[in-house]
N, C-alpha and C positions, 0 to 999 in steps of 0.2 A: 469846626465848632468844638469848643472845649466842654468837658463835663464839669459841672459845678457841684459843690457840696450841697446836699439837701439841708435846708434850715429847719430847726426844731420849731414846730408850731407853738403858739401861745399857750395851748392847753397844758404843755409840760412846764409852764412856769407856775403851776399850782391851780389852774382852772380845772374844776371837775367836769368830766365829760357829761353830755346831756343825758344819754340813756345807755345802759349797759348792752353790750352785744356779745355774741358767742363766736369764738374762733376755733377752728378745728385744724390742728397741725399734723402734717404727715412728714416726719423727718426720715432720714435713712437710719433706722434703728441700730444697725450694726456698725456704724461709723461714728466715733466719738465727736469729731468736729461738727458734724451736721446736727447731732443731738444737742451739743452744748450751746451753739449759737441760737437755735430755736428756743431753748429754755430761757436764754437771756431776754429775748424779745417777749416771750410769754410772761416773764416776771413783770415787765413794764406794763403790759396790757392788764394783768391782774391788779397791779398797784393802782390803776386808774378805773377800777370797777368792772372790768369785763371778764367774762367767763372764758377759760381756755381749757380745751380738751386735746390730748394727744392720741394718735392712732399708731399702733405698732404691733409687731407680731408676737414676741414672746420675751417679756422682761427677765424670765428665769433662764433663758438660753445662755450658756457660758460665754458666747461671743457677742451677746446683745449689750447695748449701752443704755437701754431704756430704763434701767434702774436709777440712773441719774435724774430722770424725769420724775420718777416716783419720790425720790429723795427731796426734790424741789417742791413737792406738794401738789403735783398735777395728776389728774386721773389719766390712765392709758386704756383705751378700748382696743379690742383686737381687730387687726386688719392684715391681710396677706402682704408680705414684703418680698422683694427680690432677695435671693440668698447670696448676698455679696460675698460673704465669707467663703462659700463654696468656690465661686469664681476666683477669688483672691488666692485661696490655698492651691488651686490647680495652677494658676499663673506662677505662684511662688515655687511650687515643686517641679513644674515641668517646662516653664519658660514661655516666651512670647508666642510661639506657634500655637500652643494649646490655648493661650489667651485669645488669639484671633479666632480659633475654632469656637470657643465658648461665646464670643461676641456674635457669631452668626448662628449659633444654636441656643440663643438665650432663653427660648421658650422652655428649656429643660430646668433652668434655675430661676427664671424670672418670667413666669407665664403671664403674658400681658393681659389676656382676656380675664383670667382669674383675678388678677390684681385690680383691674378696672372695675369689675363687677363688685369686688369687695369694698372698694372706695365708695362706689355709688351706694352700696348697702349702708355703710356707716354714715354717710351723709344723710340719707333718708332717716336713719334712726336718731341722729344727733341734731338735725335741722340747724346747721350753723348759719350765721350771717355771712361768713367768708371761710373758705378753705385755703390753707397755706402749705405748700410743699417745699421741701429742701432737696433740690435735685431729684424730685419725684418724677417718675415716668408716666403718671396718670392724672395728676391733679387738674391740669388745664382741660384735659378731655372730659373728666367727670364734671367739672364746673360747667362746661359747655352743654353737656347732655342734660344736666339738671337745671340749668338756668340760674346759677348762683355765682357771685364774684369769686375769683381765684387769684392767688398771688404766689410768687415763688422766690426762693433764695437761690442765687446762682453766682458763683465766683466770676469776677471780671475776666479772668483768663480763659473762661469757657468760650468767650467770644471768638477766640482763636479757631474754634471748631465750626463756627457759624458764619465766618466771613464769606461774602459773596464770591463765587468762583473758586473757593478754596477746595483742596483735595478732600478735606474732612467733611465739609458740607455736602459735597457730591457723594461721598461714601455713606453719610448718614441718610441722604435722600434715597440712594440706591438700595440700601438695606431696608429702609422703610417701605419702598415700593414693592420690593420682592418678598418681604416677609411680614413686617409688622402691620402694614395697611390692611391686609386681608384678615388678620386676627382682630385688629381694632374695628374693622368694618362690621364684623359679626356683632360686636357689642353695640355699635351705633344702630344697627338694624333692629336689634332686640328692643331698643328704647325709642324707635321711631324717629331718629334724628339722622339727617344726612351727614356723612363723614366729611370733615374738612381737613385741609392740609395741616399737619401737626406743627410745623415751624411757623406758619402764618398764625395759627391759633396761639402759639406761645408768645408771639409778638403783641397780642391783644391784652394780655394780662399784666399786672404790675409785677415787675421783677426788680429786685435790688441785690446788689453785690456787697458783701462785707469787705470792701476794699477802699483804700484811699483813692480819691479822685485822680491823683497823680499817676496811679498805676492802672487806671481804667483804660481798657483797650479803645483807641479812637473809633474803631469800627462799631462800638456799642452805640454810637450816636445815631446809627440807623434804626435803633430800637427806642422809640420815644418813651416807652414805659419802663426802660431799664435805667436804674439809678444807682450811683455809688454812694452808699450811706456812711462808709467808713468801716474799719475793722470791728467785729463783735468779739471781744475777748471773753473767754469763759474757761473755767477749769472745774473738774469734778470736785465735789466736797470731799476733802481728805485731810487728815491730820498731818502735821509736820512729822517727818520720819525721826526715829530715835537718834539718828546721827547728825541731825541738823546743827546742833550747837557746836560741833567740832569744825564746822565749815569756816569759822572765823579764826582759825589757828595760824593763818599765814600761808598755808599751802594753796596754790592756785587751783580753783575748782573748774571743771568742765562738765557741762550738762549734756547728757545723751538722752534723746527721746525719739521714738519712731511712731508716735501716735498710735493709731490702730491699723495702719496699712504700710508699715515698714518692715525691712528684713533684719530684725534686731537680733534674734538668737544666733544665726550664722555669722553676723557681723561681730558679735562679742567673742565668739570662739576664734575668729580669725585674728583679732587684734590683741588678745590677752597677752601673748608673749612679748610683743613689742611695747605695748602700753604699760606693762608692769614696770618698765624701766624708765618711764617718763616722770618728770617732776610735778605731776599733776594728780589731783584726786578726781575721780570720775563718778558723778552722780547720775544714776540710771533710773528712769521711771519705765517700767516694763509694759504697763497696760495689759498684763497677763500674757505677753508674747514670749516669755523666756522660760525655758524648762528649769526645774529645780536643780538638775544636775549642772546646767550651765552656770547657775549662780553659785553652786557649791565649789566649783573649780576656779572661781574668779580670783584674780590677784588681790593683794591686800589693799591696794589703792582704789578699789571699786566699792561703791555703796549702792544698794538697791532699794526701791520701793515700788509696789504695784502702781499706786497713784500717790501723788503728792502735789501740793500747790506749786505749780511750775513757776509762777511769778516770784515766789519766795526763793526758790532755788536759783533762778536767774539773777536775782539781786546779789547773790554770792558768786556768780560765775564769771569767768574770763572769756568763755566762748561756749557755743552750742553746736553739737553735732546732731543733725536731725534728718528727717525723711523728705524735706522739701514741702511739707504741707502748709497750706495757707494760714491756718490758725496758729501753728507753732512759729511761723515766720513773724507774724505780727506780735506775738507774745515776746519774741526775742527783741524786736524793734522797740517795744514798749519799755524794756529794761535796758536798752542801749548795749546789747550784746552782739558782737559779730558772730557769724555762723558758717558752718560747713554743711552743705546740703548733699544728701545721698539719695536722689530720686530713683525710684524703681519702676515707674510707669510714666506714660506720656503726659497725663494731667499734671503730675508733680514736676515734670521737666519744664512744662510751660510756665508754671509758677516760679520755678527756680530761675527762669530767664530774667525775672525782676531782680533777683539777688545779684546776678552777674552784671546786669546793666547798671544798677545803682551802686555797685561796689560794697555791698553789705558783707560779702564773704566769698567763699569758693565752692565750686561744685566738683564732686568726684563720683565715679560710677559705683552704685551700691553693690553690684555683683563682682566687679573686677578689680576694684581698688584694693591694693595691698595695704597691710598694716603700716609698712614703712612710708608709703605714699600718703596715707592719712595722717600719720604722725608729723610728716613734713608740712602738710597743709595746716595742721593745727598750730605748729610753731609759727608759721607765717602769719596767721590771723591774730595770734596772741601778741606777737612781737612787732608787727607792723601797725602803727597807730592809725593809718589811713582807713582801715576797715571800721574801727570803732567810730572814727570821725564821721564816716558816711552814715553809719547807723544812727548816730545821735542827731543827724539832721532831721530825722522823722520821728524821734521819740515823743516829743510833745504833741505832735499831730495825732499820733496813735492814741496817746493817753487821753486826749481831749476831744475825741471824735463824737462821743455820745451816740454811737451808731445804733444801739438797741432802741433808744428813744426815738431816733429818726425813723427807723423801720416801723416801730409800733405806731407812730403818728401817721405814717403813710398808710398802713393797713386800716387804721380807724377811718381815715378820710375816704378810702376806696370802698370800704364796707358800707359806709353811710351813703355813698353814691348809689350802691346797689346794682351797678352795671355788670351783667353776667359775663363770664368768660366767653369770648368769641362774638359778643354782641355787635362789635364794629365790623365784623366780616360781611354783614349785609345780607345773609341768606334768609334770616327771619324764620328759621325752621327749628331752632332749639326749643325744647318743651320745658315748661315749668312743672316740676314734680312736687312742689311744696304749696299746694292750694291753701293750707293752713300754716302760714308763716309764723315763726316765733314772734311774740309780742314786741320784742325789741326791733325786729326787722319791719314789722308792720307799722310801728309808730315812728320809725326814723324818717 
């Protein structure tokens, strides 16, 4: 069975929704892509009369991306989040073995019981009609305990980890049985609800991936509530850099970005010597990942901005070098730019498999690729027209996906249905903690 693109309901042709509802979003506040796409969905919900509140840990933290939510005009209430930046820094500095250790000792940096209790607390205070998580570790569980609808954003390539009989699914289940289920069980017990299997619970809530249906893993068809809505393009509000006007002087431009989870600083130091001799100008958005000293010693053909409108830079670019992130890949596709991916962890490698399969560009190892190897790959994708041809096949599909509208429409429909997370599991034991529902929920 093939996955079909979700159609935009008639309400988005200008029909005003019947009653306003309240949506509470839980993005990963330390990861830019997860914040950006939830903001785009929230903008559509707000435009159609609904209230949207975000929950995150600390907008003032130097690694947090929650400030982009505040700039978009949405309130942010406090909730405990996993310290992804800690796990990422340790992986970055010490390698994969430390990453595996942190995976099995996640309670140190992502205390599941504390996070779940905080999500439940915020839900009680805010009384939303629906809660929405972006790769959240606790939204479906909290929705089940509280008896409210829940939904989630999850990239299509994550299906790779949930395939039946896959090594990763077995690893996830084993990890859960040995460690997480005991922690989660204490939260269930405190709230008088019988614990359910987390993967089965996840299958009951509305899930949508910000991916083209063509890239949706066929195994996702086993999850009837998982929908491919199309890419949700977003970029933080930022002015054009001072050097933008010089990009049209005839020098070929190359865009370099590593999102918020790439190995950018060491990469730049490694390539400076070789890339200073190439006939290209390199536009780098740092996302705060590059030291001042690294920028000070940059060759004359490098330009830097902490943030910039990536779409504008890509319109002037011959190629993109990036970390293999889902959002950046689709941004490159939307502007018809071939790409070189430098994935540094497993999730990015799964995403990059799409790039290899579709012929959008090339993959090189983030840690081991030499400057000479990367320069040769860059010449290949710039000078070989097949890469741009393959990218252009999907440009219009990405631009015309209207994915944020489709996702918002789906959330509205499911919120109006009012079916709690886990309601279809049949145990009948989840408790409703909102005896006085918000007026919108009561009237819907």
